Each structure stands twice: as C-alpha cells, then as structure tokens.
C-alpha positions as CSV (number, residue, x, y, z in Angstrom):
1,X,0.0,0.0,0.0
2,X,1.3,3.4,-1.0
3,X,1.5,5.9,1.9
4,X,1.0,9.6,1.8
5,X,4.7,10.0,2.4
6,X,5.5,7.8,-0.6
7,X,3.1,9.8,-2.9
8,X,4.5,13.1,-1.6
9,X,8.0,11.8,-2.4
10,X,7.0,10.7,-5.9
11,X,5.5,14.1,-6.6
12,X,8.6,15.9,-5.4
13,X,10.9,13.6,-7.4
14,X,8.8,14.2,-10.6
15,X,8.9,18.0,-10.1
16,X,12.6,18.0,-9.6
17,X,13.1,15.7,-12.6
18,X,10.8,17.9,-14.8
19,X,12.8,21.0,-13.8
20,X,16.2,19.3,-14.5
21,X,15.2,17.8,-17.9
22,X,13.8,21.2,-19.0
23,X,17.0,23.0,-18.0
24,X,19.2,20.3,-19.5
25,X,17.2,20.7,-22.8
26,X,17.4,24.5,-22.7
27,X,21.0,25.0,-21.8
28,X,22.7,21.6,-22.0
29,X,23.7,19.1,-19.3
30,X,27.2,20.4,-18.7
31,X,26.1,24.1,-18.3
32,X,23.2,23.3,-15.9
33,X,24.2,23.4,-12.2
34,X,22.6,21.6,-9.3
35,X,22.1,25.1,-7.7
36,X,20.0,26.1,-10.7
37,X,17.9,23.0,-10.6
38,X,17.3,23.3,-6.9
39,X,16.4,27.0,-7.1
40,X,14.0,26.5,-10.0
41,X,12.4,23.5,-8.3
42,X,12.0,25.5,-5.2
43,X,14.1,23.4,-2.9
44,X,17.5,23.5,-1.3
45,X,20.5,21.7,-2.8
46,X,20.6,19.5,0.3
47,X,17.0,18.5,-0.3
48,X,17.7,17.8,-4.0
49,X,20.6,15.4,-2.9
50,X,18.2,13.5,-0.7
51,X,16.2,12.6,-3.7
52,X,19.1,12.3,-6.2
53,X,22.6,11.4,-5.1
54,X,24.3,13.0,-8.1
55,X,23.5,15.3,-11.0
56,X,24.0,12.3,-13.2
57,X,21.2,10.4,-11.3
58,X,18.7,13.1,-12.6
59,X,19.2,11.7,-16.1
60,X,20.3,8.1,-15.6
61,X,18.3,7.3,-12.5
62,X,19.3,4.6,-10.0
63,X,21.3,2.5,-12.4
64,X,22.1,-0.1,-9.7
65,X,18.4,-0.6,-9.0
66,X,17.8,-0.9,-12.7
67,X,20.6,-3.4,-13.1
68,X,19.2,-5.5,-10.2
69,X,15.8,-5.4,-11.8
70,X,17.2,-6.6,-15.1
71,X,19.1,-9.4,-13.4
72,X,16.1,-10.5,-11.3
73,X,13.9,-10.5,-14.4
74,X,16.3,-12.7,-16.3
75,X,16.6,-15.1,-13.4
76,X,12.8,-15.3,-13.0
77,X,12.2,-16.4,-16.5
78,X,11.2,-20.1,-17.1
79,X,14.2,-22.4,-17.1
80,X,13.4,-23.7,-20.6
81,X,13.6,-20.1,-22.0
82,X,16.8,-19.4,-24.0
83,X,19.3,-16.9,-22.7
84,X,18.5,-14.7,-25.6
85,X,14.7,-14.6,-24.8
86,X,15.3,-14.2,-21.1
87,X,17.5,-11.2,-21.7
88,X,14.9,-9.7,-24.1
89,X,12.3,-10.1,-21.3
90,X,14.6,-8.3,-19.0
91,X,15.1,-5.4,-21.4
92,X,11.4,-5.2,-22.0
93,X,10.8,-4.7,-18.3
94,X,13.4,-2.0,-18.2
95,X,11.7,-0.1,-21.0
96,X,8.7,0.5,-18.8
97,X,10.4,0.5,-15.4
98,X,10.5,4.2,-14.3
99,X,9.4,6.5,-17.1
100,X,6.8,7.1,-19.7
101,X,8.0,6.6,-23.3
102,X,8.2,10.4,-23.8
103,X,10.4,10.8,-20.7
104,X,12.5,7.8,-21.6
105,X,13.1,9.5,-25.0
106,X,14.1,12.8,-23.5
107,X,16.5,11.1,-21.1
108,X,17.9,8.9,-23.9
109,X,18.6,12.0,-26.0
110,X,20.5,13.5,-23.1
111,X,22.5,10.3,-22.5
112,X,23.4,9.6,-26.1
113,X,24.0,13.3,-26.8
114,X,26.2,14.2,-23.8
115,X,29.7,12.5,-23.9
116,X,30.2,12.5,-20.1
117,X,26.7,11.0,-19.5
118,X,27.2,8.4,-22.2
119,X,30.6,7.4,-20.7
120,X,29.0,6.9,-17.3
121,X,26.1,5.0,-18.9
122,X,28.5,2.6,-20.6
123,X,30.5,2.2,-17.4
124,X,27.3,1.2,-15.5
125,X,26.2,-1.1,-18.3
126,X,29.5,-3.0,-18.1
127,X,28.7,-3.7,-14.4
128,X,25.2,-4.9,-15.4
129,X,26.9,-7.3,-17.9
130,X,29.2,-8.7,-15.2
131,X,26.2,-9.2,-12.8
132,X,24.2,-11.0,-15.5
133,X,27.0,-13.5,-16.3
134,X,25.9,-16.3,-13.7
135,X,22.3,-16.1,-14.8
136,X,23.1,-16.4,-18.4
137,X,25.7,-19.2,-17.8
138,X,23.1,-21.1,-16.0
139,X,20.8,-21.1,-19.1
140,X,23.5,-22.5,-21.3
141,X,24.2,-26.2,-21.6
142,X,27.9,-26.5,-20.8
143,X,29.5,-28.4,-23.6
144,X,32.8,-26.6,-23.9
145,X,34.4,-27.0,-20.5
146,X,34.3,-25.0,-17.3
147,X,31.9,-22.0,-17.3
148,X,34.7,-19.6,-16.6
149,X,36.3,-20.5,-19.9
150,X,33.1,-20.7,-21.9
151,X,32.8,-17.5,-24.0
152,X,29.2,-18.0,-25.0
153,X,27.5,-16.2,-22.0
154,X,29.8,-13.2,-22.3
155,X,29.3,-13.0,-26.1
156,X,25.5,-13.3,-25.8
157,X,25.4,-10.6,-23.1
158,X,27.6,-8.2,-25.0
159,X,25.6,-8.8,-28.2
160,X,22.3,-8.1,-26.4
161,X,23.6,-4.9,-24.9
162,X,25.0,-3.7,-28.2
163,X,21.6,-4.4,-29.9
164,X,19.7,-2.6,-27.1
165,X,22.0,0.4,-27.4
166,X,21.8,0.4,-31.2
167,X,18.0,0.2,-31.0
168,X,17.9,3.0,-28.5
169,X,20.1,5.2,-30.6
170,X,17.9,4.6,-33.7
171,X,14.8,5.3,-31.6
172,X,16.3,8.6,-30.5
173,X,17.4,9.5,-34.1
174,X,13.8,9.0,-35.3
175,X,12.3,11.0,-32.4
176,X,10.6,8.0,-30.9
177,X,8.4,7.4,-34.0
178,X,9.7,3.8,-34.4
179,X,8.9,1.1,-31.9
180,X,11.8,0.4,-29.6
181,X,11.1,-3.2,-29.1
182,X,10.8,-3.8,-32.9
183,X,14.1,-2.0,-33.4
184,X,15.8,-4.2,-30.8
185,X,14.3,-7.4,-32.4
186,X,15.6,-6.2,-35.8
187,X,19.1,-5.5,-34.4
188,X,19.2,-8.9,-32.8
189,X,17.9,-10.7,-35.9
190,X,20.7,-9.0,-38.0
191,X,23.3,-10.4,-35.6
192,X,21.9,-13.8,-35.1
193,X,20.8,-14.4,-38.7
194,X,22.9,-12.3,-41.0
195,X,22.3,-12.6,-44.6
C-alpha cells in the first residue's frame, strides 16, 4: 500500500526531474548546475541530494536498482527459456520501469548526446553485464568445459547490450516514432541471422 509520504516523495521527485530535464534541454547538461535545478524546483541543494545522489542520477536514474531489476527479471524467466529470450524479457521490463516513453526518449537523448553521461552510462552497463553472467551461464548447456572459460555467455550478453544500445540510438534519431522493441528485435535478428 502506498503511503501519503510515498506519494509526496513521488510528486517531489517528478517535479525535480521535470525541472532538471527542462534545464538540460534548454542550456545543456554540462552548463546546468545543481544550484539552478534546486532553485527552479523551489528546494535547497541539500534536499535535492536527498532525492538524487548526483547530477547524473537526474538523467540516468538509479542504475544499480535498474541493473538489479534486469538481473532479477532474467533469473525469474522459465528455465526452458533461452538466454536470448530471457535477456529480451529483462530489457522489455526496463523499458517501462521508471518513465513514460516520452520521458525515456528525453533522457535517452541526453545520455546519447552528452559525452560525459554516455561514458558513465557505458560504465554502469558494463557492471550490469558482469552481474548477469551467472544467470546467463546457468541457461546454457555447458559443452565446452568450465563455465569460466566458456565464451558463450559473455558473447550473448555483449551482443544483447549492443543491440539494445543500437536500437535506442535509432529510436532517438527517429524522435521515438519507431517502436523500440521492434528495433531491438531487428538488431538482434541482424546479428543472429545475418544474410
């Protein structure tokens, strides 16, 4: 059950995020300061940091929580589901995890259009890949020796992440007019069945 405090927090977080995204769009991520965001949102910087640990969190959200959600979703898929399909299910959950499609598009524009944010995004995604390794290894029949030396899980994970990022970049380039899930499926099909 959602409490009044939870609803108040959600409203405050949304108001801060709306202010931050507007300022980032107007003047750029790098030129926007935490002080400006706090002032325009009508709160102190200290209060802003209670909701968002860093300026980057305003755009990227809690990446550790999202990584945990992805891993948990992959692990919860039926055992007979392929690693490819389990990872797709995980990414599908992430698409609707925290934002509307319009907000996800705005944030993706910022991430892919700001080198410092993109670098941090990639860094966090590499941690997600490492965390997913045991779950994906468990879905593969081990026919090539010890799991540590089996390259399949790492290759599948890297491929899926590359396809997800490529699909997102295309989605941003087309202003969200294309379906992100379809783009992902097309990217994955191009890799898995080239020709």
